[in-house]
C-alpha positions in Angstrom: 9.7 13.0 -11.0 8.5 11.0 -14.3 11.3 9.0 -15.0 11.2 7.3 -11.0 7.9 7.1 -11.5 8.3 4.9 -15.0 11.2 2.6 -13.6 8.8 1.9 -10.0 5.6 1.1 -12.4 8.2 -0.8 -14.5 9.9 -2.8 -11.5 6.4 -3.7 -10.2 5.4 -5.1 -13.6 8.3 -7.0 -14.1 7.7 -8.5 -10.8 4.1 -9.1 -10.9 4.3 -11.3 -14.3 7.8 -13.2 -13.3 7.2 -13.7 -9.6 4.5 -12.7 -7.8 1.5 -13.5 -9.5 2.8 -17.2 -9.7 3.6 -17.7 -6.1 0.5 -19.5 -4.7 -1.3 -17.9 -2.0 0.3 -19.9 0.6 3.8 -18.3 -0.3 2.5 -15.3 -0.6 1.3 -15.7 2.9 4.7 -16.7 4.0 6.0 -13.0 2.9 3.4 -10.9 4.9 3.7 -13.3 8.3 7.8 -12.5 8.0 6.6 -8.7 7.4 4.1 -8.7 10.6 6.7 -10.0 12.8 9.4 -7.3 11.6 7.0 -5.0 12.5 6.6 -6.1 15.7 10.4 -6.8 15.8 10.9 -3.2 15.1 7.7 -1.8 16.7 9.8 0.4 19.2 11.9 2.1 16.7 8.7 2.5 14.1 6.8 4.1 17.2 9.2 6.9 17.9 9.5 7.5 14.2 6.2 7.9 13.3 5.9 10.7 16.3 8.8 12.2 15.0 7.5 12.5 11.6 3.8 13.0 12.1 3.9 15.1 15.6 1.4 12.7 17.1 1.9 11.4 20.9 4.4 8.5 21.6 1.4 6.4 23.3 -0.4 6.8 20.4 2.1 5.5 17.7 3.0 3.0 20.0 -0.2 1.5 21.9 -2.5 1.9 18.5 -0.9 2.4 15.1 2.1 0.3 14.9 0.4 -2.7 16.5 -2.5 -2.1 14.3 0.0 -2.1 11.3 1.2 -5.4 12.3 -1.8 -7.0 12.7 -3.1 -5.7 9.2 -0.3 -7.9 8.0 -1.2 -11.0 9.9 -4.5 -11.1 8.9 -3.7 -10.9 5.2 -1.3 -13.2 5.5 -4.4 -15.7 6.5 -6.4 -14.5 3.9 -3.6 -15.0 1.0 -4.2 -18.5 0.8 -8.1 -18.4 1.2 -9.0 -15.7 -1.6 -9.8 -18.5 -4.0 -12.7 -19.8 -1.8 -14.3 -16.5 -0.6 -16.8 -15.9 -2.4 -15.3 -13.9 -5.6 -16.1 -15.8 -8.3 -15.3 -19.2 -9.8 -11.5 -18.0 -11.3 -10.7 -14.7 -9.4 -7.6 -13.3 -10.8 -4.9 -10.5 -9.3 -5.5 -7.0 -11.2 -1.6 -6.1 -12.1 0.1 -3.2 -11.0 -1.8 -1.0 -7.9 -0.7 2.6 -7.4 -1.3 3.9 -4.2 -1.4 7.1 -2.3 -1.7 7.7 1.2 -2.2 10.8 3.5 -0.3 12.3 6.3 -2.6 11.7 9.3 -1.6 8.1 9.7 1.3 7.3 7.8 2.0 4.0 8.6 -1.0 2.8 9.0 -2.2 3.4 6.1 0.2 2.0 4.1 -0.5 -1.1 5.7 -4.5 -0.8 4.6 -3.3 -0.1 1.4 0.0 -3.1 0.6 -1.4 -5.8 2.6 -4.5 -6.8 1.0 -3.0 -6.0 -2.5 0.2 -8.6 -2.1 -2.1 -11.2 -0.4 -4.5 -10.7 -3.7 -1.1 -11.3 -6.2 -0.9 -8.0 -7.2 2.6 -6.0 -7.2 2.6 -2.3 -6.0 3.9 1.2 -6.2 2.9 3.5 -3.2 3.7 7.7 -2.8 3.3 8.4 1.1 2.6 12.1 1.9 5.5 14.6 1.0 5.6 15.4 4.4 5.2 12.3 6.4 7.6 9.2 4.6 9.9 8.7 7.1 8.4 5.2 8.2 7.5 4.3 4.6 11.2 4.6 4.2 12.1 2.7 7.2 9.3 0.2 5.9 11.3 -0.4 3.2 14.1 -1.8 5.1 11.1 -4.3 6.5 10.5 -5.6 2.9 14.1 -6.3 2.1 14.9 -8.0 5.9 11.9 -10.0 5.2 13.5 -11.2 1.5 10.2 -9.6 -0.2 11.3 -10.2 -4.6 13.2 -7.2 -5.5 9.8 -4.8 -7.3 7.2 -6.7 -5.3 6.7 -3.0 -3.5 8.2 0.5 -4.8 7.8 3.1 -2.8 8.4 6.8 -4.0 8.4 10.3 -2.8 7.3 13.2 -3.8 4.3 15.7 -3.6 1.3 15.9 -5.8 2.5 16.2 -9.3 4.6 12.6 -8.3 0.9 11.4 -7.3 -0.5 12.1 -10.5 2.2 10.8 -12.7 1.7 7.7 -10.7 -2.1 6.9 -11.1 -2.3 8.2 -14.5 0.5 6.0 -15.7 -0.5 3.8 -18.9 0.9 0.7 -16.8 -1.0 0.8 -13.9 -4.5 -1.4 -13.5 -5.6 -0.5 -10.0 -5.7 2.7 -8.1 -6.2 3.7 -4.4 -6.2 6.7 -3.0 -6.7 8.4 0.2 -7.3 12.2 0.3 -9.0 15.2 -0.4 -12.2 15.0 -2.1 -11.2 17.5 -4.3 -7.9 15.5 -5.3 -10.4 12.4 -5.7 -12.7 14.0 -8.1 -9.5 15.0 -10.2 -8.6 11.1 -10.3 -11.8 9.9 -10.7 -11.8 12.3 -13.8 -8.3 11.4 -15.3 -8.9 7.6 -14.9 -12.3 7.6 -16.5 -12.4 5.5 -19.3 -9.0 4.0 -18.5 -10.0 0.5 -17.5 -7.8 1.3 -14.3 -10.2 0.0 -11.3 -10.1 2.8 -8.6 -10.9 3.1 -5.0 -11.1 6.7 -3.4 -11.5 7.2 0.7 -12.1 10.7 0.7 -12.7 13.8 3.0 -15.8 14.6 4.7 -17.7 15.4 7.9 -19.0 11.8 8.9 -22.6 13.0 9.1 -25.1 11.0 11.2 -28.8 10.6 11.1 -30.0 9.5 14.5 
C-alpha cells in the first residue's frame, strides 16, 4: 500500500544520502562482488525457486538464468570503479533513488539487470517484482543481508499494478525503470512527463526485422 511505498522510498533516500553515494566506486564494487558470489553459492536453491515460481524448466533456470544473474553482478562489480573514466562527461554523478518494476518472465534475471547497474553507478533502489513471481526476489533480499549491504540500499516491495503506480509516481524518486507492456509503459511516460524523473522503458513488441 501507499505506506509501504513511502517507507521503502524513504529508506532508499536515507541510504543514498548517508551511505551509498558517499562510497567510492571500488567499495560499491566489493558489495556487488559479494552478491555475485552468494548467488553462485545459492544457485541450486535459486534455480528450484525460479522454476517453482515461474514454471520454466529447471534446466533453463539452472543453466541459463541463475548463471547470468551472477555474471551480471560480477560484470558491474568490475565497472563500479571505472565509471569516472567511461566517457560519461567530466563529472558523472549518480541520480538518487531508482524505482524499478519488473515482469514475470525472467524474474531474477530482470532483477539483476535493473539492480546491478543502478548500484554500480551509486544509486539506491526500490524494486517491485511481478505479483505472480516474487519468490526469488525475496530470497535475493536474504542474499543482500548475507552480503552486509547497508540497510536501505535495495528495498523490495511486493504488490500488483497499483503498487507499481504508487512507486513510479512517488515524488522522491529520481529514476524510473520499467519492463512490461506497451500500454503500461505509455501510462508511465504520461504520468512522469515534466516531473524531472529519468525514465527507461523496455516494452512489448513483435521484434520485427527487415531482411
